[in-house]
C-alpha positions as CSV (number, residue, x, y, z in Angstrom):
1,K,57.6,96.7,37.4
2,I,55.6,95.0,34.6
3,F,58.9,94.5,32.6
4,R,60.6,92.8,35.6
5,I,57.6,90.6,36.1
6,S,57.5,89.5,32.5
7,C,61.2,88.7,32.6
8,E,60.7,86.6,35.8
9,N,57.8,84.7,34.1
10,M,60.0,84.0,31.1
11,I,62.9,82.5,33.1
12,K,60.5,80.4,35.1
13,K,58.9,79.0,31.9
14,F,62.1,78.3,30.0
15,P,64.8,76.4,32.0
16,N,67.8,77.3,29.8
17,L,67.0,80.9,28.9
18,F,69.4,83.8,28.5
19,L,67.3,86.9,27.7
20,V,68.4,90.4,26.8
21,Y,65.6,92.9,26.5
22,S,66.3,96.5,25.6
23,F,64.1,99.6,25.0
24,V,64.3,103.3,24.8
25,N,63.1,105.1,27.9
26,Q,63.0,108.9,28.1
27,G,65.7,109.4,25.5
28,T,68.1,106.8,26.8
29,L,68.5,103.0,26.4
30,S,67.6,100.6,29.1
31,L,68.1,96.9,29.2
32,S,67.5,93.9,31.3
33,I,69.3,90.5,31.4
34,A,67.3,87.6,32.6
35,I,68.8,84.2,33.1
36,S,67.2,80.9,34.1
37,K,68.2,80.2,37.7
38,N,69.8,76.9,36.8
39,L,72.3,78.7,34.6
40,T,73.4,81.3,37.2
41,T,76.2,79.0,38.4
42,K,77.8,79.7,35.0
43,I,76.5,83.1,34.0
44,N,75.6,85.9,36.4
45,A,73.4,88.7,35.2
46,Q,74.5,91.1,37.9
47,E,78.2,90.6,36.9
48,I,77.5,91.1,33.2
49,I,75.7,94.4,34.0
50,K,78.6,95.6,36.1
51,Q,81.0,94.9,33.3
52,L,78.7,96.6,30.7
53,I,78.6,99.7,32.9
54,E,82.4,99.8,32.6
55,K,82.3,99.5,28.8
56,I,79.2,101.5,27.8
57,G,78.2,103.6,30.8
58,G,74.8,103.8,32.5
59,R,73.6,102.7,36.0
60,G,72.3,99.4,37.1
61,G,72.4,96.3,39.2
62,G,70.3,93.4,40.2
63,Q,70.6,89.8,41.2
64,P,72.4,86.8,39.6
65,H,69.3,85.8,37.6
66,L,67.9,89.3,36.8
67,A,69.7,92.6,36.4
68,Q,69.0,95.9,34.7
69,L,71.0,98.7,33.1
70,N,69.6,102.2,32.6
71,N,70.6,105.6,31.3
72,I,72.7,104.2,28.4
73,A,73.5,106.8,25.8
74,L,71.6,106.1,22.5
75,D,74.9,106.1,20.6
76,Q,76.0,103.0,22.5
77,K,73.3,100.7,21.1
78,D,75.6,99.1,18.6
79,N,78.2,98.3,21.3
80,I,75.7,96.5,23.5
81,K,75.4,93.3,21.5
82,Q,79.1,93.1,20.8
83,S,80.0,93.7,24.5
84,I,77.5,91.1,25.7
85,M,78.8,88.5,23.2
86,K,82.4,89.1,24.3
87,L,81.4,88.8,28.0
88,L,79.6,85.5,27.3
89,T,82.6,84.2,25.5
90,L,84.7,84.9,28.5
91,H,82.3,83.0,30.7
92,N,82.6,79.8,28.7
């Protein structure tokens, strides 16, 4: 809950923010994507999470401005950045 609140505070403070935050939780990776609400017409955090699930596994969901992905295998950590960058390139 604290993590979600800090992401929400960041996207309120910075009007053009795309934030990816990841951490290890009980032996698996978790990550959140937070996007300033004014950017959600172009980039949707929930859609990015859905596409990441197809590529690297895990479970997740959320809203257009804030979404989370949990239970990612630790061996997928190198694929996360590459996958997100590819997805963002597709959105432009």
